[in-house]
C-alpha positions, -999 to +999 in steps of 0.1 A: -092-151+009-066-124+004-074-089-008-051-067-029-050-030-020-038-001-041-018+026-023-013+058-042+005+092-037+035+075-020+066+095-013+094+085-037+114+073-006+088+049+006+099+013+003+083-022+005+093-028+041+078+006+052+045-004+035+045-038+052+050-022+086+023+003+081-003-022+070+007-049+095-009-027+122-043-036+107-038-073+101-016-100+084+002-087+053+009-114+027+031-091+006+038-056-005+054-039-035+063-004-046+061+000-084+093+012-099+100+029-132+117+005-156+142+030-169+153+049-138+145+023-110+128+051-091+095+047-074+065+057-095+046+069-064+022+039-060+022+003-048+002-026-037-003-045-005-019-079-002-037-085+031-046-121+043-083-113+048-109-089+035-116-078+071-080-068+076-080-050+042-112-031+050-097-021+084-065-008+067-084+010+040-106+028+065-077+037+088-051+047+061-070+064+033-062+101+035-036+095+062-001+111+061+030+091+052+063+109+044+045+142+041+020+129+015-017+120+019-022+084+009-049+072-015-058+037-003-085+015-019-092-020-031-071-027-062-090-031-095-081-062-115-060-056-146 
């Protein structure tokens, strides 16, 4: 079962492929997205990564929460349902 992960405090230059590469080090990535502002098309500073298994997701969360990406400390946790 896949697990959706929230990734906050992203640099405004971070893109989807960078997130996929970062999280792929910890397991199979099903998909990734950086949330964009509707009006400007600029990153809103957060995104989501879907991992193929909860084990991979937990590994990624443990390793990446608080880590540095693009000069910013990432906030990484399990995404809350809408």
